[in-house]
N, C-alpha and C positions, 0 to 999 in steps of 0.2 A: 435362320436362313440357311439353306443348303449350299454346300460348297459346289460352285459351278463346275469345277474339274471332276469332282465325283459324280455329279449328274451326267456330265459328258461321257464318262467312262461306262456308267451304267447303260446309257442309250447305245453306245457303240457295241457293248457286249450283247444287248438284247437284239440288235439288228444282225450282228454276226451269227448268234445262235439260231435265230429264226431262219436265216438264209441257209445255213448249213442243214437244218432240219428239213426244209423244203427240198433241197438237193438230195438228201438221203431218201426221202419218201418218193421222190420222182425216180430215183435209181431203183428202188424196190419195185415200182410199177414197171419199169422197163424189164426187170428181171423175171417178173411174174408173167410177162408175155400177154397173150390174148385174154387170159383170165381177168387181168387187171382192168380191162375196159368196162366190164359190167359195173353198173351203179352200185350194186350190193357188195362188190368186192371190198375187202378190208384195206388193201393198198390205196384203192381209189378214194375211199372215205377219208383215209389219213392225209392224202395229198390235198383234198378239198379243205379239210379242217386246218391244215397248216397254211394253205394259201389265204384263208380268212384271217388267220392270226397275223400273217405277214402284212396284211392290209391295215391293221389296227394302227391307231395314231402313234403309240409308243415305239413301234418298231419299223416305222417308215424311214427309209434312207434319207429323207429330207431333214431328219433330225441331226444328220451330220453337220448342218449349219449351226445348230446349237452347240454341238461338240466343238466345232471349229472356233467359234466365238469364245468359248471358255478357255481353249488353249491360247488364243490371242490375247485374252485379257490377262491370263496368268503371265505370259511372257512380257507384256507391257508394264506390269507392276514391279 
């Protein structure tokens, strides 16, 4: 059985890393200006790819509920 605290930490890290990557890619699009609007532009593709990754089950912010439950269980023990 996996340690709930370890699972919670992994979920939190995945959510944070994904969120930061999305913000970085969006910043790159802003810096690229009008060129980034094109569907064939590299920054635009990266933002779309990262947004899809952010929507995956493992990195959904709702997983903070799992993380919080693990922390509460550890404190109660």
